[in-house]
C-alpha positions in Angstrom: -16.1 -72.2 6.0 -12.6 -71.6 7.3 -12.3 -68.5 5.2 -15.6 -67.2 6.5 -14.4 -67.4 10.2 -11.1 -65.7 9.3 -13.0 -62.7 7.7 -15.4 -62.6 10.7 -12.5 -62.5 13.2 -10.8 -59.8 11.1 -14.0 -57.6 11.0 -14.6 -58.1 14.7 -11.0 -57.2 15.4 -11.2 -53.9 13.4 -14.6 -53.1 15.0 -13.0 -53.6 18.5 -10.2 -51.2 17.6 -12.6 -48.6 16.3 -14.8 -48.9 19.3 -11.9 -48.5 21.7 -10.7 -45.3 19.9 -14.1 -43.6 19.7 -15.0 -40.5 21.7 -15.4 -41.5 25.3 -16.0 -38.1 27.0 -12.9 -38.4 29.1 -10.1 -36.0 28.4 -6.5 -36.5 29.2 -4.7 -33.2 29.9 -1.1 -33.3 31.0 0.6 -30.4 32.7 4.1 -31.7 33.1 7.6 -30.4 32.1 8.0 -32.8 29.1 5.0 -34.8 28.1 5.2 -37.5 25.4 3.4 -35.2 23.0 6.1 -32.6 22.5 6.3 -33.4 18.8 2.6 -32.9 18.3 1.5 -29.6 16.6 0.3 -26.7 18.8 -3.4 -26.3 19.0 -5.6 -23.3 20.1 -7.2 -22.9 23.5 -8.6 -20.1 25.7 -7.5 -19.2 29.2 -10.7 -18.9 31.3 -9.2 -18.1 34.6 -5.8 -18.1 36.4 -4.7 -17.9 40.0 -1.5 -18.5 42.1 -1.9 -20.5 45.3 1.4 -21.0 47.2 3.9 -22.3 44.6 1.3 -23.5 42.1 -0.3 -21.8 39.1 -3.9 -23.0 38.5 -5.3 -22.2 35.1 -8.7 -23.1 33.7 -8.6 -23.5 30.0 -11.2 -24.2 27.3 -10.5 -26.1 24.0 -12.2 -28.2 21.4 -11.9 -31.9 21.3 -13.2 -34.8 23.4 -11.7 -38.0 22.1 -8.0 -37.3 21.4 -4.9 -36.8 23.6 -3.9 -33.4 24.7 -0.8 -32.2 26.5 -0.2 -28.8 28.2 3.2 -27.4 29.3 4.0 -24.2 31.1 7.0 -22.4 29.8 8.7 -19.0 29.9 7.5 -16.7 27.2 10.6 -14.5 27.3 13.3 -13.6 29.7 12.7 -12.4 33.3 12.2 -8.7 33.1 14.4 -6.6 35.4 11.8 -4.6 37.3 10.8 -4.2 40.9 9.4 -6.7 41.5 10.7 -8.8 38.6 8.2 -9.9 35.9 8.2 -13.3 34.3 6.2 -13.8 31.0 4.7 -17.3 30.9 2.6 -19.2 28.5 0.8 -22.6 28.4 1.5 -24.6 25.2 -1.3 -26.9 24.1 -0.4 -29.8 21.8 -2.5 -32.6 20.3 -1.9 -35.1 17.5 -5.4 -34.3 16.3 -8.8 -34.6 17.9 -11.8 -35.0 15.5 -14.4 -34.5 18.2 -16.0 -31.1 18.7 -16.9 -31.0 22.4 -16.0 -27.9 24.3 -13.6 -29.1 27.1 -13.0 -27.2 30.3 -9.9 -28.3 32.1 -8.0 -27.1 35.2 -4.2 -27.1 34.7 -1.7 -26.9 37.5 2.0 -26.3 37.4 4.8 -25.8 40.0 6.1 -22.2 39.9 9.4 -22.6 41.8 11.5 -22.5 38.6 10.1 -19.1 37.8 11.1 -17.3 41.0 12.7 -14.0 40.0 14.6 -13.5 43.3 15.7 -15.8 46.1 13.0 -14.5 48.5 10.1 -12.2 47.7 7.7 -11.6 44.8 7.6 -12.2 41.1 4.9 -10.9 38.9 3.7 -13.5 36.4 2.4 -12.3 33.1 0.4 -15.2 31.6 -0.2 -15.1 27.9 -4.0 -15.1 27.2 -4.8 -13.7 30.6 -5.6 -10.1 31.3 -3.7 -8.7 34.2 -0.8 -9.9 36.3 -0.5 -12.7 38.8 1.4 -12.0 42.0 3.6 -14.9 43.1 4.9 -14.4 46.6 7.4 -16.9 48.2 9.9 -17.2 51.0 
């Protein structure tokens, strides 16, 4: 009888672990300078829209998943181009350790742009990878 209870507890414990890691419909998207997932492989995504509001880049992205962790970081995609106004190529990097779910996720990412100012006061044109056209970033 003792052995039976041990097996039952083991099965219940495994079932609890599996249930807690199943697809929940909630998605964690991180838009920070150095998320914990920087060693995860890059995964594809699509830029749906992008806009600059004050010192913030707001980007709507679409990607597959639904039950795994996802991390997004905004980074320079090359050096600041010396033009008038200066142009800064940018790209979102999407990383995930693997997400077996197939839901189509729509997320809004935001990131502070002050590190990408091309001059002390004025305007920098942001060229976002995956987005047609340029984004005008004006600041004082």
